[in-house]
C-alpha positions in Angstrom: 62.5 41.7 -21.8 64.6 41.1 -19.3 68.5 43.0 -19.0 71.6 41.4 -17.4 74.6 43.9 -16.4 78.1 42.9 -17.0 81.4 44.6 -16.5 82.8 47.1 -18.4 79.9 49.0 -19.7 78.3 45.6 -21.4 74.4 44.8 -20.9 72.4 42.1 -22.5 68.8 42.6 -23.4 66.7 39.7 -23.6 63.2 38.7 -25.0 60.6 36.1 -26.1 58.8 36.4 -29.7 56.3 33.9 -31.2 57.1 32.1 -34.1 54.9 30.0 -36.5 56.0 26.7 -34.8 56.6 27.9 -31.3 58.7 30.5 -29.9 62.4 32.0 -29.9 64.5 33.9 -27.6 67.0 36.3 -28.4 69.8 38.1 -26.9 71.3 41.0 -28.0 75.2 42.1 -26.5 75.2 45.8 -26.1 78.3 48.1 -25.2 77.3 51.2 -24.5 74.2 50.9 -25.6 75.6 49.9 -29.0 74.4 46.1 -30.4 77.8 43.9 -31.0 76.7 40.5 -31.1 72.8 38.5 -31.2 72.2 35.5 -30.4 68.4 33.4 -30.9 67.6 30.1 -29.6 63.8 28.2 -31.4 62.0 25.9 -29.6 58.7 24.5 -30.6 57.3 24.1 -26.4 59.2 24.7 -24.1 63.2 25.0 -23.0 64.9 23.1 -20.4 67.0 26.3 -19.3 67.5 26.9 -15.5 66.5 30.2 -16.2 64.9 32.2 -19.2 67.0 32.8 -21.8 70.4 30.4 -20.4 70.9 29.1 -23.6 71.2 32.2 -25.7 73.2 34.5 -22.9 75.5 32.0 -22.9 75.6 31.5 -26.5 76.1 35.7 -27.0 78.8 35.9 -24.8 80.6 33.0 -26.1 80.5 34.6 -29.6 81.9 38.0 -28.4 84.2 37.0 -25.8 87.9 35.0 -24.9 87.2 31.6 -23.0 88.5 33.1 -19.6 86.3 36.0 -20.0 83.0 34.5 -21.0 83.2 31.7 -18.2 83.3 35.0 -16.0 80.4 36.7 -17.6 78.2 33.6 -17.6 78.5 33.3 -13.9 77.8 36.9 -13.4 74.5 36.5 -15.7 73.8 33.3 -14.3 74.0 34.8 -10.6 71.9 37.6 -11.4 69.1 35.3 -13.4 69.1 33.0 -10.2 69.0 35.7 -7.8 65.7 37.4 -9.6 64.2 34.2 -9.6 64.5 34.1 -5.4 63.3 36.9 -5.1 60.4 36.4 -7.3 60.1 33.3 -4.8 60.1 35.0 -1.9 57.5 37.6 -2.7 55.2 34.9 -3.9 56.1 33.3 -0.2 55.2 36.2 1.8 52.2 37.0 -0.5 50.8 34.0 0.3 51.7 33.4 3.9 49.4 36.6 4.5 46.7 33.4 4.6 47.2 33.1 8.2 46.0 36.5 8.6 43.4 37.6 6.3 41.8 34.1 6.7 38.8 33.6 9.4 38.8 30.1 9.0 41.4 26.9 8.1 40.2 26.4 5.1 39.9 30.2 4.0 43.5 30.8 5.0 44.3 27.2 2.8 42.2 28.4 0.1 44.0 32.0 -0.1 47.3 30.4 0.2 46.7 28.3 -3.0 45.6 31.1 -5.1 48.8 33.3 -4.4 50.7 30.5 -5.1 49.0 29.6 -8.2 48.5 33.2 -9.3 52.5 33.7 -8.7 53.9 30.4 -10.5 52.2 30.2 -13.5 51.9 26.3 -14.3 51.9 25.4 -10.8 50.0 22.2 -10.8 48.6 20.4 -7.7 47.7 16.8 -7.2 44.0 16.2 -8.6 42.7 15.1 -5.5 44.0 18.5 -3.4 40.5 19.7 -2.3 40.1 16.6 -0.6 42.3 16.4 1.6 41.3 17.4 5.3 42.3 21.1 5.5 45.5 20.2 8.3 46.9 18.1 5.2 46.3 21.2 3.5 48.1 24.0 5.3 50.9 21.5 5.9 51.8 20.9 2.6 51.3 24.7 1.6 53.4 25.7 4.4 55.9 23.6 2.8 55.9 25.4 -0.6 55.8 28.8 1.2 58.6 27.9 3.5 60.6 26.6 0.8 60.4 29.9 -1.3 61.2 31.9 1.6 64.4 30.0 2.3 67.8 31.9 1.1 69.7 30.4 -1.2 73.0 27.9 -0.3 
């Protein structure tokens, strides 16, 4: 479940539920804790959203507010979601970077970094031949991902 805070005592509560054929996202727009609008989007296997719940957030906002207010509120919700994602990536990058401290060898450091990236980003895929690469190349590639996750957004 995720919550997004909007001006004028509005919040959007979002959650995902399993269905017989996939899953759905639900959004509840609340004013002073009272539900004033709902939205639902059903999916079979995955979404193509910029962030989780984007479709239902935009839908619930569009249903309740005028076009001008809706555009402003969608930008606020989008900003909150992207900031949350960036914060998560920075945390994962910082954890993975500890491989340089904890690893007694380059191989151990690389193994730690890879494990942290996989744990923090479920679904991340490494090339099939990644383990066959020289440790220097592994380190170079892992550090690129780590450094990217630590960069501030532009």
